N, C-alpha and C positions, 0 to 999 in steps of 0.2 A: 505494499498499498504506499502510494506516493502523499507525503503531506508537508508539502512545502510552506511553512507557517509565515508570516512574518506581521509584524505587528500592527499591522495594519486592519489584519482578520477580524471577522466575528467570533469564530470559532474561537474556542479553547485552546489555546498552543499547547505542543508536547513541551515538559521541562525540559532545562536545559542539559545536555548530556551532560554527566554525571567525569567531574577531571580529577589526579593526583590532586592530593592535596599538597596546596605552596606551603613554602619553608615559613610564612609569616605565620601560616595554623599550628605548626609545629612548635613555635615561638611563644606562640601566645598560649596554648598549651601548659607549656612548661612554666608559664608565667604564674600561671592560674592555678594551676592544678599541681606541680611542682611533679612534673614527671617528663624526665630531661626525652630530649627527641631521638635520641639512642633508645631509650626504652622504650619509644611510642615505635620506632621503623620496626623494631624487636617483638613488639606487640602483634605489627600489621604482618607480619610475613608468618608468622606463628599462626592467625588465625585465619588468614586464607587459605592457608595449607588445613587447616584443621576441618572439623564435620561442618562447620557452621559456612563454608567458604565465603568469608568475609572479605568484601574488596577493602582495597586501601581507602578510598572515598565513607564506604559504610563504616568504616571502624572509627570515625568522627562523627557520621550522622545516628550511630545508634548510639553514641553515649558509652560505648566499649574501654574508652580511655581511661573513663573514671578510676582515681585510683581507691574508691572503695568499693568497688568489684574487685572478689578474688579471681585469681586465674580459672578455676573451673569455672565460674559464673562466668566471666567471659566467653568462654568457650561454647556457651550453653545458648548465645547469641547465632543466629542464621543472618547472610544475605541473599541479594536475589536468587545466586544463582544455589546455596544450601537450601532457599525455602524449598525450592524447584525440587532439587533432590529431595527434600522429605517428603513432598506431595504427592512423588511419584512413586518410593517406597508406599504407599498409602493405596494409591490409584494409578498400576504402573500402567502403561503406556501401551501395552501389546492386549493388556487387558480390557480399556476403555476407549474401544473405536466412535462410542459415539460423543466425545468430545468435538467433534467440530461442530454435529449438530448442538450442541450444548456454547456453542461460540456465537450461532446464529440467533443473534436476539429475537427477530420477528418469531422464527419455528420455534424458539421456547417457549417462549410468553405465550405463541398460541397453542403451545399441548396445554401447557400451565390453566389457562382458560376452559379448555376441552374438559379438562379433568375436574374441572373445579375450584381451581384455586383462584385466588384476588393476585390481578399480577395488573402489567400496568395494558394503556389501550393505544393500539397503533393505527393514527389515522391515517397516515401514509406511508407507503416506502419509493424513494429513488433508484431505481434500477434501470439499464438500459435494454437488459436481455432475460428479467426474469418475473414471473409473476407470485405473490403470494397469497391465493384464492381470490380472494372479495374485497382484499384489501388493497385500497386504492394504488397502484403502480405511477409513477411520475417519471416519463421515458427521459426527459429533457429538460433545459434551464427553464423553456416556456413554460412546459407543466410545474414544476416548481412555483413557478411565479405565479399562474395563477390560480393554484394550491394554496398557497399565503393570503394571496387576496380575496379572493373568492369564496374557498369551500371551510377553509381551518378553522377551527375553533378554541381559540385562546383562552388560556395561555396553555403555551403548548412547549414540550422538552425537545429539542434536535441534537442525533448524535449517529455514530455510524453504524452499521448493521455490525460491524465484528472492531471491537478495541478494546480498552482500557483505561484507568486512570484519566477519568474524564475528558480524555483527550478528543478533540472534535465537537464538544459540548456545547449547548447554549440555551438557556430558559429565556423564550420570548414569551414578554407578558401581553403584549398588544398589536396593532398597527395601527398607524396612522395613515386612512385608504387616502388621502388629500395630495400628500407629500410622497407615497410609497417607502414609508420609512417603518422599520420592525422596531419596535421597544422592547431592547433587552432587560432582565431583571437587575444588571450592574450599572444602567443609568443609562448606556449609548445607544444611538439609534442609527441604525443602520437598513441602506437602501435595500431595498426588496431585491434588486438586479442582481447587485454585488452578493448576497447571500446567499439566493440561486445559482449564480454562477461558483460561487464558491466551494457550495453543496455538492454540486455534479461532478464536480472537476478534481476535487482532492479525495474522492473517498472510494476507488477503483469497486471497493465488498458491498456500498450501497449504503444511505442514509435512514434515518428515521425521524419520525414526526409522530412524536407520543401526546397524547394529551396527560397536561402537566397533573402528577399527584397534589390531592389537597391535605397536607400535615396537619395529625391533630393539633387543637390548637395550644394543648399546653405545651407542648415542645416548640412550638411556631414561638414564643415568649423567650426562648432563648434564641434559637436558630433565625429568626426573622423570615424571609418571604421565599430563602434556599430552602429543600428540603434537606434533611440531615439523615442520613440511613443510619441505620445501625447494622454492623456486621457480623453475622453471627455464622461461626464456623460449627461445625456437624464432623465425628468421626464417626465411622462403623467397623464395630467388632461381631466377634461371635453370638454377643449380646444384645447385638441391634445399632440403632441410630441414637444418638446423644450429643446436645451441645457440649462444646467442648469450652468455647469463650467468646465471648462479645465485646466489642465496641462500639461508643457512638460517635460517629465523624460528624463534625460538628463545623458547618462552614464560618468563612472569614464574612467580617460583616458584608465585605463587598463583592462576597463571591458567588457565581450564579450555580456551582455546584458543592459536594463534599466533598473531594480529593483534598489528601492530605498534604498534599507540595505545593499547595497553593498559599500563598504568603497570607498570615494570618488566621491560617486554620488550626483546629484542635482536634484532639483524639481525645475522647472520656474511656476509660475501664468502665464496662459494666460490671456489673456482679453476676456470673450464670445463676446463681439459685433465687435470688430477689430481685434481681432487675432495677436496682439502685446503682446509682452513679458512683463509682470509689474516689476518683481524683480524674481530674483535666490538665493533659501537658498542651502547649503551643508551642511552635517553632521545633526542632532537632539543632542534633551536635551541642557544640558551644553556646548556642542562642534559644538552646530549650529552656522553657520554666513552666515550671508545677502552676497552675491559678487558680484561686478558690472560685471565682469568680469570675462570669463574663463580661469582656473588659469594654463593653457599650451599655449593655443593660444591666449590669450588674448583679444577675440571679448567679443564685449558691448552684454548684457542680454538685458537690458531696451531699448525698443522700438522695437527689432529686431521684425520683421512679419514674422506670421511662411508662407509660401507659400500654396497657394490654401484654404485657409482659410474657404471661404464660401461652398466651394465646401466639403468641411472634416465635415461641420456643417449638411448640407444636406444630406451626406452619412449615418452619425449617426440617426439620424431622420428618415430615409425612413429603413433601418437596425431596428429599434425599432417595426415601426410599421409592422412589420411581425408578433410580439408578443405583440399584445395588453393588453393583459391579466396582463401583469408586467408594473411594474409603474416605477420602474427606474432599467437603466442597465448605465454598466459601459464600454465602447470603446479603447482598444489599437488599434488607426489609425497610421499607415504608411505613409508619404508624399516622391510619388516618384515621378519622373520627368512629369510622365504621370499624377497622381493627387492622391487625396486620395486612400487608400488601408486598408480594414479592417484585422488586425494580430489577436485580440480573443475578445471575447464578457466576459462581465463578471456579472450574473444575482445578486452578490453580492458584488459589488464595495468598496474596503476598502476607506472611506471617510478621512484618515487620511494624505492620499495624497493631499489630498486640506490644510487639516489643517495646513501642513509644511509647505507648499507652501506660506501661506497668514497668518499663524500668526494669523488667528481665526477661531473659532469653527464652527462647519457645521450647527451646530442648531442659526444661529446667527438670527437678527432682520429680516434678506432679505431673507433667506432660510427657515425659519421655516414655517411660511404663508406657501408658496409651497409645501413645505412636506406635508400640512396639508390636502391643497387643491386634491393633488395626491392620499392621503389615505383615502378620503373622497369620491373621484370618484373608486377607485378600491372597495370599500366598496359597492357600489351603483351596479354596473357591477357583484359583486359576488351576490347580493339581485335579482340583476336582473335577472340572470340565475337560480337562485333558484326556481323564481315565474313561472318561463317559463319552468323547469325542472318537477316540480308540477302539472303545468296546461295538461302537455302530458300523465300523470299516472292516 
């Protein structure tokens, strides 16, 4: 997928490519935390080669430079490669051919809706050579413009058919038909023709226009107009599917989505048993800070009760059970006035969100045994299927 973003684009650009830490970073860590540059380099190399596969920039973004962490605790952290490796242990690639189906946001949400799960409503899909049944297909730039001016029901959330990290997304609040300007949730006004051209040309795999979700008003007191989804990670072992952890992605005050890499965004740890917030972090690395209240509206984080919590966990469990061959899923769930609703499913959830929100590595002493059990169950299922296949040949 070719995504050549510039500053004048309407859709959310990809974050800058990570770079190796500059010498100034090493000096600042040494001054602030009394960790010498030599020790930092030694730890970076060790953790990169360890089970977590932390890249050099992830050593800083994850906060593992902190001298308060023991060597064992630092080795519990995973980077993006380590996270993928862990997920593949639980859901082996060769055992999960339905990954491509799950990545297709239109097909997967249609399946959920057909089976009675609450999920997003797709108003139209941009694709030049494919149709999705009765969902309107927008074949070219003119089709997109006509849809946005004449047919769309606002507000709308726009995003690629395939993708992650909210790249290419936008929350469109309304349209000014006199001036042909789209009114974005971040306050920008974008020409309809320019937006249509961008959506059509920048995303080869397709583009979706979905009805914006109406978030529970109690949660809106904290997040504002942008929806802050709950990331609920579920795992499956021989006893069945259970929620492992959850975090609440709280959007920055000026953001259109809840992805954490956007400046000012926050992540809060959710007690998986009670649905109450434990603590909240803003930023990452050396600029990270634990905050007790929302920086704009002053709402307290600790102890806040997520509405419809038991229903949220039940929804994630039941949706995971649709695909028993997967040992792990990450669910992005919005809570509406009527209850939880599935926004997206991630077969490769980035566990860095858990690490950021808790200050703890995902391979900790509580979770690692559960990962091992899930991986063992996954291997057992695969062996059983292979035996069954051989018996029928």
